N, C-alpha and C positions, 0 to 999 in steps of 0.2 A: 386229181382226176377233174375237179371244176375247172380249173384253169385248163386243163387239155380240150373240155369243152366249149370254153368262153372265149379262149384266145383265136383258135382258129375260126370259130363260128363269125367273129365280129370281121376278121381279116376277110372271108368270104362274102360278108353283107357289105363290103366297100366295093365288091368287082361288079361293074356293070349296074352302077347306082341310076346312071339316067334311064335305063331301060327298065330298072324295076320300078322307078317312080310313076312308070307309065302304066302300073297294074293297078288301076283304081277300083276296080271290081271285087278285090280279093278280100277277105275277113280281117287280115292284119297286114300292115305296112309301115315300115319307117322303124323308128326306136321300140325297143321292147319296153310294154307297161307292166303294171304290177301283176295283173292276173296271166302275162305270158310267163313270167319268172316263176310263180307259182306253179302254172301248169308244167313247165319243164322240170322245175327241181324240187316241187313238193314231196313227191315220192320218195326222191333220193334223201329229202332231208329226215323223211320220218325213219327210212330205212338206216341213216347214219346214227339218229339218237337212239333205235333200238340197239345198234351195233355197240355204241357205248356203254349200255348198261350189261350187255351181255357177251361181247367179244364174240358172238357165234359168227362163224365165217360164211354161214348162209345168207344172213343179213348184208355182210360186204360183199357177195357176189350181187346180191338185190340192188344194192346201192348201184353198183357199176353197171348193172343192167339197164338200171331207168336211165342213166346217163348215156349209155351206149345207143338207146332207143332216140332219146332227145337229139344227141347228135346226127345220126344217121339221117333222121329226118330235117334235121337243120341244113347239113350240107347238101340233102337231095335238093329242097326246097331252093337254096341259092344257087346252085349251081343248075339245077334242072330249068329254072326260068329263063336260062340265058340260051337254051338250046334253040338251034335253027329251027327244027321242025316242031309244030305244035304238040304239045303232050296230047296223050290218048288216056281216056278212062279206064281204071284199072279192071272195070267190070265188064265195060261195052266196047273197048278198044277203039270209041269213037272220038275225034278230034276235041278238044277243049280249050277254052282260052288259057293262055300261059297264067300260071300261077293259082287257078283254081283246084280247091281241093280234090283228092282222087285220081288227079292226073298224074301219069308216070311218062318218063324220057328214057332212053338209054343212059344217056348222059348224066340224068338224076339218080338211076338205079346203081351206075357205078360210084358214083358220089356216096350214095346211101352205104354200100357194103363198106367204101373207104372209111367213113365216118365210124361206123360200128369196128372196124379193125382197129382202128387209130385208139378208141377208147379199151379195146381188148388189149392192146399191147401195153397202153399205160396201166390197167388195171392191176396185174400181179405185183408190180413196183409200188403202186401207191398202196394197196392193201398190204404190203410186206412193212412200209415204213409205218403204216397206221399200227401194226401189231406191236411193232418194235417201240414204236414211242409209248403205247399203252401197257403193254406185258413185258417189255423186254427181251421178247422172242420174236421169231418171224411169224408162227402161228400156223404154218401150213401142215404141222404134223397134228392138228386137232381131229377131233373123231369124224369129223366129214371128209378128210383127205385120206385116212389110214386107209381105206379100202384099197388103194393102190399098191399097197404093200412095202415093206420097209427097204425092198432092194429098187424099188423105182426110184430113178434120180430125179430131184426136185426141179429139173429143166422140164421134165415129161409132164408135171403136175401144173407148171406154169405154162406150156402150151396147151393143156388142155383149159384151164382158166380162160386163155386168151380164146380158144375156140368156143367156149360157152358163152363169152360175154359177147363176142361177136356175132353168133347165131342169135342170142336174145335181142340183140340192138335190131337187127335187120328184120327179124320178127315184129318187134314194136313197131319199128316204123312200117313195115307192109300193113299190119293193123291200122296204122294211122291213115293210110291210103285207102283201105277199104272203109274205115267207118266215115272219112270224108265224103266217099261216094254213094254213102246208103243212109246213114243216120244223122250227119251234120245238116245243118239249114242251107238250102239254096233258094234264091229269092229272084223275084225278077221286077226289074222297074220297068212300068209300063210306059212311062213318060218318055225313056231313052230306047225302050225295047232292048234291053240289055238282061243278061243273066248275071248276079253278084251274090257276094254273102253277107251285104251289109244293109243295116235298115236305120234310117234312111240310106238312099243312094248317095253317091258323091255328089250328083246333081242337087241333092236336098229334098228329093221327092220319096214318098213312101213305098215300099217294095212289099210285094206279097210272096207266102211262102209256096214253093211249088213242089219241094221235096225234103225229107228228112223230117226231124222231129223238132218243134219250135223249142228254143231255148238252148239246143246242142250246136254250141259254137266250135269254133278252131280251137280255141283253148280247152273246152271240153274234150275234144278227140285228142289232143296233146296229152292232156293229163291222164287219159285211158291208155296212150300208147305207151306211157312211161311205166304206167303200173303193169302192163303186158310184159315189159321188156323186163322190168323187176323181178316178176312173178315166172316169167320163163326160165331165168337162171336156175331154178331149185330143180325141175325135174330134168333139165338136161344135164345138169352136174351131177344129179343121181343116176341118170342112165350112164353117162360114161365110166361112173364107179361100177354099175352092176356089170357092165362090158368086162371091165378090168378084172372083176372078182371071177367072172365066168372063164376068163381066160387063164385063170391061173392055175 
C-alpha cells in the first residue's frame, strides 16, 4: 500500500514540472522533507504498529484510510495545479492562486476521487497479504467482518472494503481543503503585495498573518487529513455491517 501511494505520486509530481516551479507562494514545493513524510505517513505508521500487535481488522482499515486520504490529497494537488482555470475556494468559490490551500478544481476533484479509489482497490489485497504473512490466514473471517453472514461471498466483503476506504480517503482529502481554507496560515507579503503561505516570502521579506491560526502549516493540515481518513473507516465499516445485519 505504501508503494501504491508513493510510486504514482512521484510520477504525477513530474508532470508539468515547469509550471509547478512557478508556484512560489505555496507552503510546500519541490522534494518532500521529513515533516511532509511524517504528516502523510505518521498516522498510518501508528496504525500499522498497533495492527502488528493486535491483528485487529479495524487498524488495518485505518491504515488504508490514512493512505487513501494522503493519496487523494496528493493526486488532487498534482493534477489540480495544472488545471487551465483558476481554482476556487472550497468555502467561498472565489478564484484563488493555483496551488494555494483550500482551492478546488474539477480536474483536481476527479483526481482526488481516483486517488482514493486506487488505494481502495489495492487495500483488500494488501491487507490479505499482511494477514497471510502474520497469521497464515486471510483474516476476513474476524469478528469485525462476520456480521455480513457466512453466506455472503468474499467478493462482497472486498467490495465493501473498497467502498469504505475510498469514501474515507475522499472525506479526509476534503477535510484537508476545508482546514486549508480556514485554520491554515494565510499570510501577506506587503513588499510584493502578494498572498502566500510562507514566512519569509520567496522575496526574502517577512510576511504577516491575515487568516488562520499561527503555526498551523500545510504539514499540520495534512496530518489532520490522514487522521480523519483513518478514523473515518471505522464508523463507515460499522455502518455497512449494520445495514447488512438489518437486511438479513
